[in-house]
Structures are given as structure tokens and as C-alpha cells.
SETIMAR-754785 format. One record per atom (N, C-alpha, C, CB): residue number from 0; residue in one letter; chain; atom name; x negated, y negated, z. Coordinates in Angstrom, 2 decimals, decimal comma. Each point is the difference from the previous one (the first is absolute). Glycine has a CB too. Layout:
REM SETIMAR-754785
NUM | a | A | CA | X | Y | Z
...
This chain:
REM SETIMAR-754785
0 | m | A | N | 19,29 | 21,42 | -4,61
0 | m | A | CA | 0,48 | -0,55 | 1,20
0 | m | A | C | 0,05 | -1,54 | -0,04
0 | m | A | CB | -0,88 | 2,03 | 1,17
1 | t | A | N | 1,83 | -2,53 | -0,99
1 | t | A | CA | 0,23 | -1,53 | -0,26
1 | t | A | C | -0,64 | -0,76 | 1,41
1 | t | A | CB | 2,49 | 0,39 | -1,63
2 | m | A | N | -2,85 | -1,49 | 1,45
2 | m | A | CA | -0,40 | -0,77 | 1,27
2 | m | A | C | 0,96 | -1,21 | 0,11
2 | m | A | CB | -2,55 | 0,69 | -0,17
3 | p | A | N | 2,87 | -0,91 | 1,50
3 | p | A | CA | 1,26 | -0,71 | 0,55
3 | p | A | C | -0,55 | -1,59 | -0,55
3 | p | A | CB | 0,82 | 1,80 | 2,55
4 | v | A | N | 0,17 | -2,43 | -3,08
4 | v | A | CA | -0,29 | -1,33 | -0,45
4 | v | A | C | -0,35 | -1,09 | 1,00
4 | v | A | CB | 1,44 | 0,66 | -1,71
5 | q | A | N | -2,38 | -1,38 | 1,67
5 | q | A | CA | -0,26 | -1,06 | 1,08
5 | q | A | C | 0,49 | -1,28 | -0,50
5 | q | A | CB | -2,03 | 1,14 | 0,89
6 | p | A | N | 2,60 | -1,98 | 0,06
6 | p | A | CA | 0,65 | -1,03 | -0,45
6 | p | A | C | -1,06 | -1,04 | -0,41
6 | p | A | CB | 2,03 | 0,58 | 1,41
7 | a | A | N | -1,92 | -1,55 | -2,09
7 | a | A | CA | -0,95 | -0,83 | -0,75
7 | a | A | C | -0,50 | -0,97 | 0,98
7 | a | A | CB | 1,13 | 0,26 | -2,23
8 | d | A | N | -0,52 | -0,52 | 3,33
8 | d | A | CA | -0,33 | -0,89 | 1,02
8 | d | A | C | 0,35 | 0,62 | 1,45
8 | d | A | CB | 0,38 | -1,96 | -1,72
9 | p | A | N | -1,20 | 2,80 | 2,12
9 | p | A | CA | 0,52 | 0,68 | 1,36
9 | p | A | C | -0,08 | -1,01 | 1,31
9 | p | A | CB | -0,92 | 2,41 | -0,97
10 | r | A | N | 1,54 | -2,05 | 1,74
10 | r | A | CA | -0,09 | -1,17 | 1,37
10 | r | A | C | -1,27 | 0,42 | 0,63
10 | r | A | CB | 2,67 | -0,33 | 0,71
11 | p | A | N | -3,26 | -0,49 | -0,28
11 | p | A | CA | -1,53 | 0,22 | 0,85
11 | p | A | C | 0,41 | 0,78 | 1,11
11 | p | A | CB | -1,25 | -2,28 | -0,48
12 | v | A | N | 0,09 | 3,33 | 0,69
12 | v | A | CA | 0,11 | 0,69 | 1,16
12 | v | A | C | -0,94 | -0,54 | 1,06
12 | v | A | CB | 0,71 | 1,93 | -1,32
13 | p | A | N | 0,04 | -2,17 | 2,70
13 | p | A | CA | -0,80 | -0,51 | 0,91
13 | p | A | C | -1,29 | 1,04 | 0,64
13 | p | A | CB | 2,26 | -1,50 | 0,39
14 | p | A | N | -3,43 | 0,88 | 0,20
14 | p | A | CA | -0,90 | 0,90 | 0,10
14 | p | A | C | 0,15 | 0,83 | 1,37
14 | p | A | CB | -1,43 | -1,50 | -1,53
15 | r | A | N | 0,74 | 2,61 | 1,67
15 | r | A | CA | 0,45 | 0,63 | 1,19
15 | r | A | C | -0,83 | -0,32 | 1,15
15 | r | A | CB | 0,91 | 1,73 | -1,31
16 | p | A | N | -0,52 | -1,92 | 2,37
16 | p | A | CA | -0,62 | -0,72 | 1,33
16 | p | A | C | -0,95 | 0,97 | 0,23
16 | p | A | CB | 1,96 | -1,25 | 1,16
17 | p | A | N | -3,04 | 0,74 | -0,41
17 | p | A | CA | -0,85 | 0,76 | 0,63
17 | p | A | C | 0,21 | 0,98 | 1,18
17 | p | A | CB | -0,99 | -1,73 | -0,88
18 | e | A | N | 0,83 | 2,82 | 0,72
18 | e | A | CA | 0,32 | 0,94 | 1,23
18 | e | A | C | -0,73 | -0,37 | 1,42
18 | e | A | CB | 0,27 | 1,90 | -1,82
19 | p | A | N | 0,33 | -1,51 | 2,98
19 | p | A | CA | -0,70 | -0,75 | 1,26
19 | p | A | C | -1,44 | 0,43 | 0,17
19 | p | A | CB | 2,22 | -0,11 | 1,26
20 | g | A | N | -2,65 | 1,20 | -1,89
20 | g | A | CA | -1,25 | 0,52 | 0,03
20 | g | A | C | -0,99 | -0,35 | -0,99
20 | g | A | CB | 1,10 | 1,57 | 0,98
21 | d | A | N | -0,70 | -2,33 | -2,15
21 | d | A | CA | -0,68 | -0,43 | -0,95
21 | d | A | C | -1,19 | -1,22 | 0,24
21 | d | A | CB | 2,19 | 0,89 | -1,09
22 | c | A | N | -1,80 | -1,62 | 2,10
22 | c | A | CA | -1,18 | -1,03 | 0,26
22 | c | A | C | -0,76 | 0,58 | 1,23
22 | c | A | CB | 1,32 | -2,21 | -0,88
23 | c | A | N | -2,70 | 2,34 | 0,60
23 | c | A | CA | -1,02 | 0,46 | 0,99
23 | c | A | C | -0,11 | -0,95 | 1,05
23 | c | A | CB | -1,23 | 1,16 | -1,63
24 | g | A | N | 1,70 | -2,50 | 1,66
24 | g | A | CA | -0,05 | -0,79 | 1,21
24 | g | A | C | -1,66 | -0,68 | 0,14
24 | g | A | CB | 2,11 | 1,77 | 1,20
25 | s | A | N | -2,94 | -1,50 | -2,15
25 | s | A | CA | -1,29 | -0,39 | 0,05
25 | s | A | C | -0,29 | -1,44 | -0,62
25 | s | A | CB | -0,48 | 2,47 | -0,02
26 | g | A | N | 1,35 | -3,13 | -0,48
26 | g | A | CA | -0,13 | -1,43 | -0,40
26 | g | A | C | -0,58 | -0,07 | -1,41
26 | g | A | CB | -0,33 | -0,74 | 2,43
27 | c | A | N | 0,74 | 1,65 | -3,24
27 | c | A | CA | -0,57 | 0,18 | -1,25
27 | c | A | C | 0,28 | -1,39 | -0,66
27 | c | A | CB | 0,31 | 2,66 | -0,12
28 | a | A | N | -1,37 | -3,08 | -0,98
28 | a | A | CA | 0,21 | -1,24 | -0,80
28 | a | A | C | 1,32 | -0,10 | -0,73
28 | a | A | CB | -2,39 | -0,03 | -0,28
29 | v | A | N | 2,60 | 1,04 | -0,23
29 | v | A | CA | 1,53 | 0,25 | -0,76
29 | v | A | C | 0,59 | 1,04 | 0,70
29 | v | A | CB | -0,60 | -0,58 | -2,36
30 | c | A | N | 1,57 | 0,45 | 3,31
30 | c | A | CA | 0,89 | 0,74 | 0,69
30 | c | A | C | 1,04 | 0,65 | -0,85
30 | c | A | CB | -0,48 | -1,44 | 1,81
31 | i | A | N | 0,96 | 2,76 | -1,57
31 | i | A | CA | 1,15 | 0,63 | -0,54
31 | i | A | C | 1,18 | -1,04 | -0,01
31 | i | A | CB | -0,84 | 2,32 | 0,83
32 | h | A | N | 0,95 | -3,00 | 0,24
32 | h | A | CA | 1,31 | -0,90 | 0,16
32 | h | A | C | -0,42 | -1,40 | -0,84
32 | h | A | CB | 0,82 | 1,04 | 2,67
33 | d | A | N | -1,89 | -1,29 | -2,97
33 | d | A | CA | -0,46 | -1,12 | -0,92
33 | d | A | C | 0,48 | 0,52 | -1,32
33 | d | A | CB | -2,13 | -0,82 | 1,33
34 | l | A | N | 1,85 | 1,85 | -1,78
34 | l | A | CA | 0,26 | 0,60 | -1,36
34 | l | A | C | 1,53 | 0,17 | -0,22
34 | l | A | CB | -2,27 | 1,26 | 0,08
35 | y | A | N | 2,82 | -0,74 | 0,92
35 | y | A | CA | 1,60 | -0,03 | 0,06
35 | y | A | C | 0,67 | -1,21 | -0,26
35 | y | A | CB | -0,16 | 1,58 | 1,55
36 | n | A | N | -0,28 | -2,68 | -0,63
36 | n | A | CA | 0,51 | -1,36 | 0,02
36 | n | A | C | -0,30 | -0,63 | -1,55
36 | n | A | CB | -0,48 | -0,27 | 2,82
37 | g | A | N | -0,46 | 0,54 | -3,62
37 | g | A | CA | -0,07 | -0,37 | -1,25
37 | g | A | C | 0,81 | 0,45 | -0,83
37 | g | A | CB | -1,80 | -0,28 | 0,41
38 | a | A | N | 1,94 | 1,79 | -0,44
38 | a | A | CA | 0,87 | 0,54 | -0,62
38 | a | A | C | 1,58 | -0,34 | 0,00
38 | a | A | CB | -1,81 | 1,40 | 0,31
39 | l | A | N | 1,98 | -1,73 | 1,11
39 | l | A | CA | 1,39 | -0,38 | 0,34
39 | l | A | C | 0,15 | -1,52 | -0,67
39 | l | A | CB | 0,09 | 1,55 | 2,42
40 | e | A | N | -0,82 | -2,27 | -2,50
40 | e | A | CA | -0,01 | -1,34 | -0,39
40 | e | A | C | 0,28 | 0,10 | -1,64
40 | e | A | CB | -1,75 | -0,84 | 2,08
41 | r | A | N | 0,89 | 1,70 | -2,70
41 | r | A | CA | 0,18 | 0,15 | -1,53
41 | r | A | C | 1,31 | 0,54 | -0,16
41 | r | A | CB | -2,39 | 0,42 | -0,56
42 | y | A | N | 2,71 | 0,57 | 1,23
42 | y | A | CA | 1,41 | 0,58 | 0,03
42 | y | A | C | 1,28 | -1,01 | 0,04
42 | y | A | CB | -1,19 | 1,89 | 1,21
43 | e | A | N | 1,00 | -2,87 | -0,30
43 | e | A | CA | 1,07 | -0,95 | 0,15
43 | e | A | C | -0,04 | -1,06 | -1,32
43 | e | A | CB | -0,16 | 0,27 | 2,81
44 | k | A | N | -0,98 | -0,48 | -3,12
44 | k | A | CA | 0,05 | -0,98 | -1,45
44 | k | A | C | 0,65 | 0,79 | -1,21
44 | k | A | CB | -2,33 | -1,24 | 0,65
45 | q | A | N | 2,06 | 2,59 | -0,60
45 | q | A | CA | 0,45 | 0,83 | -1,14
45 | q | A | C | 1,45 | 0,14 | 0,00
45 | q | A | CB | -2,07 | 1,22 | 0,00
46 | l | A | N | 2,59 | -1,00 | 1,07
46 | l | A | CA | 1,37 | 0,28 | 0,66
46 | l | A | C | 0,79 | -1,40 | -0,24
46 | l | A | CB | -0,94 | 1,82 | 1,98
47 | s | A | N | 0,30 | -2,85 | -1,71
47 | s | A | CA | 0,50 | -1,19 | -0,38
47 | s | A | C | 0,26 | -0,32 | -1,45
47 | s | A | CB | -1,06 | -0,55 | 1,93
48 | a | A | N | -0,06 | 0,81 | -2,65
48 | a | A | CA | -0,02 | -0,14 | -1,42
48 | a | A | C | 1,39 | 0,86 | -0,69
48 | a | A | CB | -2,92 | -0,26 | 0,14
49 | w | A | N | 2,81 | 1,43 | 0,34
49 | w | A | CA | 0,81 | 0,96 | -0,43
49 | w | A | C | 1,49 | -0,28 | 0,26
49 | w | A | CB | -1,91 | 1,48 | 0,32
50 | l | A | N | 2,45 | -1,91 | 0,73
50 | l | A | CA | 1,02 | -0,52 | 0,61
50 | l | A | C | 0,49 | -1,28 | -0,79
50 | l | A | CB | -0,87 | 1,03 | 2,19
51 | a | A | N | 0,04 | -1,78 | -2,83
51 | a | A | CA | 0,37 | -1,19 | -0,95
51 | a | A | C | 0,21 | 0,51 | -1,13
51 | a | A | CB | -1,19 | -1,58 | 0,95
52 | r | A | N | 0,76 | 2,86 | -1,44
52 | r | A | CA | 0,38 | 0,67 | -1,17
52 | r | A | C | 1,04 | 0,65 | -0,15
52 | r | A | CB | -1,77 | 0,05 | -0,17
53 | h | A | N | 2,35 | 0,41 | 1,38
53 | h | A | CA | 1,31 | 0,83 | 0,37
53 | h | A | C | 0,73 | -0,87 | 1,15
53 | h | A | CB | -1,12 | 2,55 | -0,54
54 | p | A | N | 1,77 | -3,57 | 0,05
54 | p | A | CA | 0,48 | -0,59 | 1,11
54 | p | A | C | 1,21 | 0,57 | 0,83
54 | p | A | CB | -0,93 | -1,76 | -1,22
55 | g | A | N | 1,57 | 2,85 | 0,66
55 | g | A | CA | 1,10 | 0,70 | 0,52
55 | g | A | C | -0,47 | 0,97 | 0,85
55 | g | A | CB | 1,29 | -0,41 | -1,83
56 | e | A | N | -2,47 | 0,56 | 2,19
56 | e | A | CA | -0,77 | 1,12 | 0,94
56 | e | A | C | -0,03 | -0,72 | 1,32
56 | e | A | CB | -1,66 | 1,18 | -1,83
57 | k | A | N | 1,59 | -0,40 | 2,94
57 | k | A | CA | -0,11 | -0,23 | 1,25
57 | k | A | C | -1,53 | -0,04 | 0,57
57 | k | A | CB | 2,34 | 1,01 | 0,03
58 | r | A | N | -2,73 | -1,79 | 0,97
58 | r | A | CA | -1,27 | 0,14 | 0,22
58 | r | A | C | -0,22 | 1,20 | 0,94
58 | r | A | CB | -0,30 | -2,44 | -0,45
């Protein structure tokens, strides 16, 4: 069985947003929304860098 070849520089994948019921609403020190926003910021930076390496690609 052969495995599919992965590209050497794959496009970053955006984080999955939290579902409506994922936040408990109790004011946690680190809320699921905080974690998502951090992941989204990292994704945006990774995507910008990837687009700079792949100028023909669209945002």
C-alpha cells in the first residue's frame, strides 16, 4: 500500500472555530475563545508567510 505524497510546503489550515456550546460562560482564566483567537493569530501569520513563498496563490 502506498501513501499519498504530501507537498513539501502545504498551505496552513485554519483552526476550527469553537462550537456555540463549547464555552461554559463561567469566566475561565483561559476561555476556549481565547485559545481560538490565539490559534487564529498564529494561522494568519503562517498563512502570510506561506503566501509570500507562493506568490501565485490567493488568500
